[in-house]
DRENDO-347326 format. One record per residue: residue number from 0; residue in one letter; chain; x, y, z of N, C-alpha, C, O in turn. Coordinates in steps of 0.02 Angstrom, whole numbers, plus 50000, padded with zeros to 5 digits. Each point is the difference from the previous one (the first is absolute). Example, Ala and Ser with C-alpha at 12.3 -4.5 7.8 and 13.67 -1.06 7.14 Angstrom:
! residues 2
atom num 0&residu a&chaine A&n.px 50660&n.py 49716&n.pz 50390&ca.px 49955&ca.py 50059&ca.pz 50000&c.px 50045&c.py 50060&c.pz 50000&o.px 50052&o.py 49999&o.pz 50033
atom num 1&residu s&chaine A&n.px 49930&n.py 50054&n.pz 49931&ca.px 50042&ca.py 50059&ca.pz 50003&c.px 49961&c.py 50055&c.pz 50037&o.px 50025&o.py 50055&o.pz 50008
//
This chain:
! residues 108
atom num 0&residu m&chaine A&n.px 50537&n.py 49015&n.pz 47133&ca.px 50020&ca.py 49928&ca.pz 49997&c.px 49977&c.py 49978&c.pz 49941&o.px 49939&o.py 49989&o.pz 49993
atom num 1&residu t&chaine A&n.px 50101&n.py 50002&n.pz 49964&ca.px 49978&ca.py 49980&ca.pz 49933&c.px 49961&c.py 49921&c.pz 49994&o.px 49989&o.py 49961&o.pz 50046
atom num 2&residu g&chaine A&n.px 49998&n.py 50032&n.pz 49896&ca.px 49964&ca.py 49949&ca.pz 49987&c.px 50043&c.py 49933&c.pz 50026&o.px 49978&o.py 49967&o.pz 50047
atom num 3&residu n&chaine A&n.px 50089&n.py 50015&n.pz 49919&ca.px 50040&ca.py 49951&ca.pz 50024&c.px 50006&c.py 49999&c.pz 50081&o.px 49992&o.py 49947&o.pz 50030
atom num 4&residu d&chaine A&n.px 50024&n.py 50121&n.pz 50008&ca.px 50000&ca.py 49993&ca.pz 50068&c.px 49949&c.py 49990&c.pz 50020&o.px 50012&o.py 49986&o.pz 50059
atom num 5&residu e&chaine A&n.px 49924&n.py 50009&n.pz 49934&ca.px 49931&ca.py 49987&ca.pz 50029&c.px 49993&c.py 49935&c.pz 50007&o.px 49977&o.py 49967&o.pz 50046
atom num 6&residu d&chaine A&n.px 50056&n.py 50011&n.pz 49880&ca.px 49995&ca.py 49896&ca.pz 49995&c.px 50045&c.py 49969&c.pz 50045&o.px 50000&o.py 49941&o.pz 50021
atom num 7&residu r&chaine A&n.px 50056&n.py 50127&n.pz 49998&ca.px 50049&ca.py 49946&ca.pz 50061&c.px 49974&c.py 50018&c.pz 50041&o.px 49994&o.py 49950&o.pz 50035
atom num 8&residu a&chaine A&n.px 49984&n.py 50087&n.pz 49988&ca.px 49966&ca.py 50008&ca.pz 50075&c.px 49940&c.py 49957&c.pz 50003&o.px 49987&o.py 49983&o.pz 50057
atom num 9&residu d&chaine A&n.px 49973&n.py 49996&n.pz 49899&ca.px 49941&ca.py 49952&ca.pz 50002&c.px 50035&c.py 49924&c.pz 50012&o.px 49982&o.py 49960&o.pz 50043
atom num 10&residu a&chaine A&n.px 50054&n.py 50035&n.pz 49925&ca.px 50062&ca.py 49919&ca.pz 50013&c.px 49999&c.py 49993&c.pz 50061&o.px 49970&o.py 49958&o.pz 50033
atom num 11&residu l&chaine A&n.px 50086&n.py 50110&n.pz 49992&ca.px 50037&ca.py 49989&ca.pz 50076&c.px 49921&c.py 49992&c.pz 50058&o.px 49991&o.py 49956&o.pz 50042
atom num 12&residu f&chaine A&n.px 49966&n.py 50097&n.pz 49944&ca.px 49961&ca.py 49999&ca.pz 50051&c.px 49950&c.py 49925&c.pz 49986&o.px 49961&o.py 49984&o.pz 50045
atom num 13&residu h&chaine A&n.px 50042&n.py 49987&n.pz 49911&ca.px 49955&ca.py 49944&ca.pz 49985&c.px 50039&c.py 49951&c.pz 50046&o.px 49982&o.py 49982&o.pz 50056
atom num 14&residu a&chaine A&n.px 50091&n.py 49994&n.pz 49900&ca.px 50049&ca.py 49962&ca.pz 50052&c.px 49985&c.py 50000&c.pz 50068&o.px 49982&o.py 49950&o.pz 50031
atom num 15&residu l&chaine A&n.px 50029&n.py 50131&n.pz 50003&ca.px 50002&ca.py 49996&ca.pz 50067&c.px 49925&c.py 49985&c.pz 50028&o.px 49990&o.py 49990&o.pz 50060
atom num 16&residu s&chaine A&n.px 49961&n.py 50010&n.pz 49894&ca.px 49922&ca.py 50001&ca.pz 50064&c.px 49996&c.py 49939&c.pz 50019&o.px 49964&o.py 49993&o.pz 50050
atom num 17&residu d&chaine A&n.px 50065&n.py 49943&n.pz 49923&ca.px 49999&ca.py 49921&ca.pz 50050&c.px 50045&c.py 50000&c.pz 50057&o.px 50055&o.py 50027&o.pz 50007
atom num 18&residu r&chaine A&n.px 49920&n.py 49947&n.pz 50021&ca.px 50053&ca.py 49999&ca.pz 50088&c.px 50040&c.py 49943&c.pz 49976&o.px 50047&o.py 49991&o.pz 50039
atom num 19&residu t&chaine A&n.px 49953&n.py 49970&n.pz 49914&ca.px 50037&ca.py 49929&ca.pz 49994&c.px 50065&c.py 50028&c.pz 49939&o.px 50054&o.py 49971&o.pz 49992
atom num 20&residu r&chaine A&n.px 49930&n.py 50071&n.pz 49983&ca.px 50038&ca.py 50041&ca.pz 49936&c.px 50048&c.py 50027&c.pz 50062&o.px 50051&o.py 49971&o.pz 50015
atom num 21&residu r&chaine A&n.px 49929&n.py 50080&n.pz 50015&ca.px 50045&ca.py 50030&ca.pz 50068&c.px 50033&c.py 49958&c.pz 50009&o.px 50050&o.py 49997&o.pz 49965
atom num 22&residu d&chaine A&n.px 49941&n.py 49969&n.pz 50068&ca.px 50046&ca.py 49946&ca.pz 50055&c.px 50037&c.py 49969&c.pz 49971&o.px 50051&o.py 49986&o.pz 50031
atom num 23&residu i&chaine A&n.px 49943&n.py 49987&n.pz 49890&ca.px 50050&ca.py 49980&ca.pz 49952&c.px 50046&c.py 50045&c.pz 49979&o.px 50056&o.py 49982&o.pz 49983
atom num 24&residu l&chaine A&n.px 49924&n.py 50089&n.pz 50015&ca.px 50037&ca.py 50062&ca.pz 49989&c.px 50041&c.py 50001&c.pz 50059&o.px 50059&o.py 49992&o.pz 49984
atom num 25&residu r&chaine A&n.px 49934&n.py 50013&n.pz 50068&ca.px 50034&ca.py 50005&ca.pz 50083&c.px 50044&c.py 49951&c.pz 49974&o.px 50050&o.py 50023&o.pz 49973
atom num 26&residu r&chaine A&n.px 49942&n.py 49903&n.pz 50028&ca.px 50046&ca.py 49948&ca.pz 50000&c.px 50057&c.py 50006&c.pz 49936&o.px 50059&o.py 49987&o.pz 50012
atom num 27&residu a&chaine A&n.px 49921&n.py 50030&n.pz 49929&ca.px 50017&ca.py 50036&ca.pz 49943&c.px 50072&c.py 50036&c.pz 50003&o.px 50053&o.py 49988&o.pz 49971
atom num 28&residu l&chaine A&n.px 49925&n.py 50067&n.pz 50081&ca.px 50039&ca.py 50076&ca.pz 50003&c.px 50071&c.py 49969&c.pz 50051&o.px 50060&o.py 50015&o.pz 49992
atom num 29&residu a&chaine A&n.px 49905&n.py 49926&n.pz 50074&ca.px 50042&ca.py 49988&ca.pz 50049&c.px 50060&c.py 49967&c.pz 49951&o.px 50057&o.py 50023&o.pz 50010
atom num 30&residu g&chaine A&n.px 49936&n.py 49922&n.pz 49936&ca.px 50054&ca.py 49974&ca.pz 49966&c.px 49974&c.py 49961&c.pz 49945&o.px 49939&o.py 49989&o.pz 50002
atom num 31&residu e&chaine A&n.px 50084&n.py 49993&n.pz 49964&ca.px 49977&ca.py 49955&ca.pz 49946&c.px 49969&c.py 49929&c.pz 50032&o.px 50018&o.py 49976&o.pz 50054
atom num 32&residu h&chaine A&n.px 49939&n.py 50001&n.pz 49906&ca.px 49958&ca.py 49937&ca.pz 50022&c.px 49983&c.py 49970&c.pz 49922&o.px 49987&o.py 50034&o.pz 49951
atom num 33&residu s&chaine A&n.px 50018&n.py 49889&n.pz 50055&ca.px 49967&ca.py 49966&ca.pz 49959&c.px 49935&c.py 50025&c.pz 49989&o.px 49976&o.py 50023&o.pz 50053
atom num 34&residu v&chaine A&n.px 49979&n.py 49981&n.pz 49891&ca.px 49929&ca.py 49984&ca.pz 50003&c.px 49983&c.py 49948&c.pz 50059&o.px 49968&o.py 50020&o.pz 50049
atom num 35&residu s&chaine A&n.px 50051&n.py 49923&n.pz 49948&ca.px 49979&ca.py 49934&ca.pz 50023&c.px 49993&c.py 50007&c.pz 50072&o.px 49953&o.py 49981&o.pz 50034
atom num 36&residu a&chaine A&n.px 50109&n.py 50053&n.pz 49988&ca.px 50016&ca.py 50016&ca.pz 50084&c.px 49952&c.py 50066&c.pz 50010&o.px 49985&o.py 50023&o.pz 50055
atom num 37&residu l&chaine A&n.px 49999&n.py 49997&n.pz 49895&ca.px 49945&ca.py 50062&ca.pz 50035&c.px 49930&c.py 49948&c.pz 50004&o.px 49964&o.py 50002&o.pz 50049
atom num 38&residu a&chaine A&n.px 50026&n.py 49961&n.pz 49907&ca.px 49942&ca.py 49958&ca.pz 50011&c.px 49979&c.py 49980&c.pz 50055&o.px 49942&o.py 49998&o.pz 50021
atom num 39&residu e&chaine A&n.px 50118&n.py 49982&n.pz 50011&ca.px 49988&ca.py 49953&ca.pz 50050&c.px 49981&c.py 50043&c.pz 50080&o.px 49991&o.py 49976&o.pz 50056
atom num 40&residu n&chaine A&n.px 50009&n.py 50079&n.pz 49925&ca.px 49958&ca.py 50060&ca.pz 50054&c.px 49937&c.py 50017&c.pz 49998&o.px 49977&o.py 50048&o.pz 50031
atom num 41&residu y&chaine A&n.px 49982&n.py 49905&n.pz 49923&ca.px 49943&ca.py 50024&ca.pz 49991&c.px 49936&c.py 49929&c.pz 49997&o.px 50011&o.py 49940&o.pz 49987
atom num 42&residu r&chaine A&n.px 49946&n.py 50081&n.pz 50024&ca.px 49948&ca.py 49945&ca.pz 49991&c.px 49958&c.py 50007&c.pz 49946&o.px 49940&o.py 50013&o.pz 50005
atom num 43&residu m&chaine A&n.px 50097&n.py 49977&n.pz 49931&ca.px 49973&ca.py 50006&ca.pz 49946&c.px 50053&c.py 49956&c.pz 49955&o.px 50054&o.py 49985&o.pz 50026
atom num 44&residu s&chaine A&n.px 49929&n.py 49993&n.pz 49900&ca.px 50026&ca.py 49966&ca.pz 49953&c.px 50078&c.py 50032&c.pz 49977&o.px 50006&o.py 50062&o.pz 49996
atom num 45&residu f&chaine A&n.px 50042&n.py 49903&n.pz 49992&ca.px 50058&ca.py 50041&ca.pz 49958&c.px 49962&c.py 50032&c.pz 49951&o.px 50003&o.py 50062&o.pz 50002
atom num 46&residu a&chaine A&n.px 49972&n.py 49921&n.pz 49968&ca.px 49973&ca.py 50048&ca.pz 49933&c.px 49967&c.py 50052&c.pz 50022&o.px 50003&o.py 50045&o.pz 49958
atom num 47&residu a&chaine A&n.px 49967&n.py 49971&n.pz 50087&ca.px 49960&ca.py 50072&ca.pz 50027&c.px 50062&c.py 50034&c.pz 50020&o.px 50020&o.py 50050&o.pz 49971
atom num 48&residu v&chaine A&n.px 50010&n.py 49926&n.pz 50075&ca.px 50056&ca.py 50049&ca.pz 50025&c.px 50060&c.py 50032&c.pz 49939&o.px 50030&o.py 50053&o.pz 50003
atom num 49&residu q&chaine A&n.px 49976&n.py 49891&n.pz 49938&ca.px 50031&ca.py 50001&ca.pz 49953&c.px 49976&c.py 50076&c.pz 49957&o.px 50038&o.py 50041&o.pz 49974
atom num 50&residu k&chaine A&n.px 49871&n.py 49961&n.pz 50028&ca.px 49972&ca.py 50047&ca.pz 49960&c.px 50002&c.py 50062&c.pz 50026&o.px 50004&o.py 50052&o.pz 49968
atom num 51&residu h&chaine A&n.px 49991&n.py 49939&n.pz 50123&ca.px 50013&ca.py 50075&ca.pz 50017&c.px 50075&c.py 50023&c.pz 49992&o.px 50014&o.py 50059&o.pz 50007
atom num 52&residu v&chaine A&n.px 50033&n.py 49897&n.pz 49979&ca.px 50085&ca.py 50024&ca.pz 49991&c.px 49992&c.py 50045&c.pz 49930&o.px 50019&o.py 50058&o.pz 49990
atom num 53&residu a&chaine A&n.px 49945&n.py 49897&n.pz 49962&ca.px 49987&ca.py 50037&ca.pz 49927&c.px 49982&c.py 50064&c.pz 50018&o.px 50033&o.py 50048&o.pz 49981
atom num 54&residu v&chaine A&n.px 49911&n.py 49959&n.pz 50057&ca.px 49967&ca.py 50065&ca.pz 50005&c.px 50044&c.py 50039&c.pz 50039&o.px 49979&o.py 50058&o.pz 50000
atom num 55&residu l&chaine A&n.px 50072&n.py 49935&n.pz 50035&ca.px 50038&ca.py 50040&ca.pz 50035&c.px 50056&c.py 50011&c.pz 49947&o.px 50031&o.py 50053&o.pz 50001
atom num 56&residu e&chaine A&n.px 49982&n.py 49904&n.pz 49958&ca.px 50070&ca.py 50007&ca.pz 49948&c.px 49965&c.py 50058&c.pz 49946&o.px 50031&o.py 50051&o.pz 49985
atom num 57&residu r&chaine A&n.px 49898&n.py 49934&n.pz 49988&ca.px 49980&ca.py 50044&ca.pz 49943&c.px 49999&c.py 50086&c.pz 50039&o.px 50014&o.py 50052&o.pz 49969
atom num 58&residu a&chaine A&n.px 49967&n.py 49945&n.pz 50100&ca.px 50000&ca.py 50054&ca.pz 50015&c.px 50076&c.py 50053&c.pz 50020&o.px 50004&o.py 50056&o.pz 50024
atom num 59&residu g&chaine A&n.px 50041&n.py 49902&n.pz 49956&ca.px 50065&ca.py 50002&ca.pz 49997&c.px 50030&c.py 50010&c.pz 50094&o.px 50047&o.py 50035&o.pz 50018
atom num 60&residu l&chaine A&n.px 49915&n.py 49926&n.pz 50022&ca.px 50034&ca.py 49991&ca.pz 50074&c.px 50039&c.py 49946&c.pz 49993&o.px 50057&o.py 50001&o.pz 50022
atom num 61&residu v&chaine A&n.px 49925&n.py 49962&n.pz 49957&ca.px 50060&ca.py 49937&ca.pz 49990&c.px 50021&c.py 49989&c.pz 49954&o.px 49973&o.py 50017&o.pz 49948
atom num 62&residu t&chaine A&n.px 50104&n.py 49935&n.pz 50054&ca.px 50019&ca.py 50011&ca.pz 49943&c.px 49996&c.py 49907&c.pz 49999&o.px 49976&o.py 49972&o.pz 50049
atom num 63&residu k&chaine A&n.px 50041&n.py 50001&n.pz 49912&ca.px 50011&ca.py 49910&ca.pz 50000&c.px 50070&c.py 50000&c.pz 49956&o.px 50017&o.py 50044&o.pz 49961
atom num 64&residu r&chaine A&n.px 50023&n.py 49888&n.pz 50055&ca.px 50041&ca.py 49962&ca.pz 49946&c.px 49994&c.py 49938&c.pz 50027&o.px 49974&o.py 49979&o.pz 50052
atom num 65&residu r&chaine A&n.px 50055&n.py 49996&n.pz 49899&ca.px 50001&ca.py 49916&ca.pz 49998&c.px 50064&c.py 49990&c.pz 50030&o.px 50044&o.py 50043&o.pz 49999
atom num 66&residu s&chaine A&n.px 49962&n.py 49890&n.pz 50031&ca.px 50052&ca.py 49987&ca.pz 50032&c.px 49991&c.py 49910&c.pz 49987&o.px 49961&o.py 49969&o.pz 50036
atom num 67&residu g&chaine A&n.px 50072&n.py 49998&n.pz 49917&ca.px 49993&ca.py 49947&ca.pz 49992&c.px 49925&c.py 49987&c.pz 49992&o.px 49981&o.py 50029&o.pz 49949
atom num 68&residu r&chaine A&n.px 49976&n.py 49942&n.pz 50078&ca.px 49934&ca.py 49961&ca.pz 50014&c.px 49944&c.py 50050&c.pz 50030&o.px 49939&o.py 49996&o.pz 49988
atom num 69&residu e&chaine A&n.px 50097&n.py 50056&n.pz 50056&ca.px 49969&ca.py 50047&ca.pz 50041&c.px 49978&c.py 50064&c.pz 49979&o.px 50029&o.py 50016&o.pz 49948
atom num 70&residu q&chaine A&n.px 49930&n.py 50026&n.pz 50071&ca.px 49994&ca.py 50062&ca.pz 49981&c.px 50002&c.py 50055&c.pz 50066&o.px 49958&o.py 50012&o.pz 50043
atom num 71&residu l&chaine A&n.px 50105&n.py 50013&n.pz 49945&ca.px 50012&ca.py 50040&ca.pz 50059&c.px 49969&c.py 50083&c.pz 50001&o.px 50014&o.py 50036&o.pz 49952
atom num 72&residu a&chaine A&n.px 49948&n.py 49988&n.pz 50099&ca.px 49960&ca.py 50047&ca.pz 50011&c.px 50052&c.py 50042&c.pz 50032&o.px 50034&o.py 49974&o.pz 50043
atom num 73&residu s&chaine A&n.px 49978&n.py 50090&n.pz 49940&ca.px 50003&ca.py 50054&ca.pz 50049&c.px 49967&c.py 50059&c.pz 49999&o.px 49967&o.py 50009&o.pz 49949
atom num 74&residu g&chaine A&n.px 50032&n.py 50048&n.pz 50103&ca.px 49961&ca.py 50052&ca.pz 50002&c.px 50049&c.py 50040&c.pz 49970&o.px 50060&o.py 49985&o.pz 50003
atom num 75&residu d&chaine A&n.px 49912&n.py 50080&n.pz 49962&ca.px 50026&ca.py 50060&ca.pz 49959&c.px 49988&c.py 50063&c.pz 50056&o.px 49943&o.py 50021&o.pz 50011
atom num 76&residu v&chaine A&n.px 50116&n.py 50005&n.pz 50023&ca.px 49979&ca.py 50030&ca.pz 50066&c.px 49992&c.py 50091&c.pz 49944&o.px 49980&o.py 50054&o.pz 50022
atom num 77&residu d&chaine A&n.px 50036&n.py 49937&n.pz 49929&ca.px 50000&ca.py 50070&ca.pz 49953&c.px 49905&c.py 49997&c.pz 49992&o.px 49959&o.py 50046&o.pz 50000
atom num 78&residu a&chaine A&n.px 50038&n.py 49901&n.pz 49995&ca.px 49941&ca.py 50001&ca.pz 49970&c.px 49946&c.py 50016&c.pz 50068&o.px 49954&o.py 50041&o.pz 49999
atom num 79&residu v&chaine A&n.px 50064&n.py 49919&n.pz 50055&ca.px 49958&ca.py 50023&ca.pz 50072&c.px 49995&c.py 50078&c.pz 50000&o.px 49949&o.py 50033&o.pz 50009
atom num 80&residu r&chaine A&n.px 50116&n.py 49991&n.pz 49979&ca.px 50018&ca.py 50085&ca.pz 50003&c.px 49951&c.py 50044&c.pz 49969&o.px 49973&o.py 50051&o.pz 50021
atom num 81&residu s&chaine A&n.px 50022&n.py 49915&n.pz 49924&ca.px 49978&ca.py 50051&ca.pz 49938&c.px 49899&c.py 49995&c.pz 50038&o.px 49970&o.py 50054&o.pz 50002
atom num 82&residu v&chaine A&n.px 49995&n.py 49887&n.pz 50020&ca.px 49962&ca.py 49986&ca.pz 50029&c.px 49982&c.py 50064&c.pz 50058&o.px 49944&o.py 50024&o.pz 50006
atom num 83&residu s&chaine A&n.px 50117&n.py 49996&n.pz 50034&ca.px 50002&ca.py 50043&ca.pz 50049&c.px 50011&c.py 50053&c.pz 49988&o.px 49992&o.py 50044&o.pz 50042
atom num 84&residu a&chaine A&n.px 50029&n.py 49968&n.pz 49899&ca.px 50009&ca.py 50077&ca.pz 49964&c.px 49929&c.py 50023&c.pz 49979&o.px 49982&o.py 50059&o.pz 50003
atom num 85&residu m&chaine A&n.px 49974&n.py 49882&n.pz 49971&ca.px 49930&ca.py 50011&ca.pz 49969&c.px 49952&c.py 50034&c.pz 50074&o.px 49970&o.py 50054&o.pz 50003
atom num 86&residu l&chaine A&n.px 50036&n.py 49895&n.pz 50047&ca.px 49954&ca.py 50020&ca.pz 50055&c.px 50028&c.py 50072&c.pz 50035&o.px 49963&o.py 50039&o.pz 50031
atom num 87&residu a&chaine A&n.px 50107&n.py 49972&n.pz 49959&ca.px 50027&ca.py 50068&ca.pz 50023&c.px 49950&c.py 50037&c.pz 49968&o.px 49948&o.py 50009&o.pz 50031
atom num 88&residu g&chaine A&n.px 50059&n.py 50016&n.pz 49912&ca.px 49979&ca.py 50029&ca.pz 49957&c.px 49931&c.py 50012&c.pz 50009&o.px 49983&o.py 50059&o.pz 49997
atom num 89&residu i&chaine A&n.px 49967&n.py 49893&n.pz 50016&ca.px 49929&ca.py 50010&ca.pz 50015&c.px 50006&c.py 50032&c.pz 50054&o.px 49976&o.py 50057&o.pz 50000
atom num 90&residu e&chaine A&n.px 50064&n.py 49917&n.pz 50072&ca.px 50000&ca.py 50037&ca.pz 50035&c.px 49994&c.py 50056&c.pz 50007&o.px 49952&o.py 50023&o.pz 50031
atom num 91&residu q&chaine A&n.px 50096&n.py 50016&n.pz 49939&ca.px 50031&ca.py 50057&ca.pz 49982&c.px 49928&c.py 50060&c.pz 49988&o.px 49985&o.py 50049&o.pz 50034
atom num 92&residu i&chaine A&n.px 49979&n.py 49920&n.pz 49898&ca.px 49935&ca.py 50010&ca.pz 49994&c.px 49943&c.py 50015&c.pz 50069&o.px 49965&o.py 50050&o.pz 50011
atom num 93&residu w&chaine A&n.px 50040&n.py 49908&n.pz 50014&ca.px 49948&ca.py 49983&ca.pz 50053&c.px 50017&c.py 50068&c.pz 50044&o.px 49963&o.py 50046&o.pz 50018
atom num 94&residu r&chaine A&n.px 50117&n.py 49940&n.pz 49992&ca.px 50011&ca.py 50080&ca.pz 50068&c.px 49995&c.py 50034&c.pz 49975&o.px 50010&o.py 50047&o.pz 50040
atom num 95&residu g&chaine A&n.px 49975&n.py 49985&n.pz 49889&ca.px 50011&ca.py 50071&ca.pz 49977&c.px 49923&c.py 50016&c.pz 49999&o.px 49977&o.py 50056&o.pz 50010
atom num 96&residu r&chaine A&n.px 49985&n.py 49887&n.pz 49976&ca.px 49909&ca.py 50000&ca.pz 50008&c.px 49984&c.py 50041&c.pz 50073&o.px 49973&o.py 50053&o.pz 50014
atom num 97&residu i&chaine A&n.px 50057&n.py 49893&n.pz 50023&ca.px 49990&ca.py 50016&ca.pz 50081&c.px 50042&c.py 50064&c.pz 50030&o.px 49988&o.py 50018&o.pz 50058
atom num 98&residu a&chaine A&n.px 50062&n.py 50016&n.pz 49901&ca.px 50014&ca.py 50064&ca.pz 50029&c.px 49962&c.py 50052&c.pz 49959&o.px 49999&o.py 50059&o.pz 50019
atom num 99&residu r&chaine A&n.px 49977&n.py 49925&n.pz 49935&ca.px 49939&ca.py 50042&ca.pz 49968&c.px 49925&c.py 50005&c.pz 50069&o.px 49978&o.py 50048&o.pz 50031
atom num 100&residu v&chaine A&n.px 50010&n.py 49905&n.pz 49969&ca.px 49937&ca.py 49997&ca.pz 50050&c.px 50021&c.py 50043&c.pz 50053&o.px 49965&o.py 50049&o.pz 50015
atom num 101&residu d&chaine A&n.px 50085&n.py 49940&n.pz 50013&ca.px 50024&ca.py 50022&ca.pz 50067&c.px 50011&c.py 50069&c.pz 49990&o.px 49986&o.py 50032&o.pz 50051
atom num 102&residu d&chaine A&n.px 50034&n.py 50003&n.pz 49902&ca.px 50020&ca.py 50058&ca.pz 49982&c.px 49937&c.py 50044&c.pz 49983&o.px 50002&o.py 50060&o.pz 50012
atom num 103&residu l&chaine A&n.px 49925&n.py 49903&n.pz 49952&ca.px 49944&ca.py 50026&ca.pz 49988&c.px 49956&c.py 50008&c.pz 50086&o.px 49966&o.py 50048&o.pz 50019
atom num 104&residu l&chaine A&n.px 50048&n.py 49889&n.pz 50020&ca.px 49967&ca.py 50009&ca.pz 50050&c.px 50032&c.py 50054&c.pz 50060&o.px 49965&o.py 50014&o.pz 50048
atom num 105&residu t&chaine A&n.px 50097&n.py 50010&n.pz 49946&ca.px 50020&ca.py 50036&ca.pz 50053&c.px 49987&c.py 50085&c.pz 49979&o.px 50003&o.py 50049&o.pz 50038
atom num 106&residu d&chaine A&n.px 49978&n.py 49947&n.pz 49868&ca.px 49993&ca.py 50072&ca.pz 49960&c.px 49928&c.py 50002&c.pz 50049&o.px 49994&o.py 50053&o.pz 50032
atom num 107&residu t&chaine A&n.px 49951&n.py 49897&n.pz 49979&ca.px 49950&ca.py 50038&ca.pz 50016&c.px 49989&c.py 50014&c.pz 50067&o.px 49953&o.py 50037&o.pz 50016
//
């Protein structure tokens, strides 16, 4: 991975490391929601939810658009797929290592 890819991975996994952000992402993937409507689902201030949405947006997992006075958030399926692809790559590395250990154990 290049430096930019590593930075992107850091941003994605940081955004996904918080359960509230994962829940916001699930809701945003299901359909477009205003940030104020999202905030109604959590026992925290509107500003706190807005910050969570901003982290998801910086990571590219959520996009926002303005409609009148509201900010509407929607999830980016392609960004979620990129996370899945990164994890699949890591899984392949580990599967290869496990296969080599199995080969070593079988040879002894």
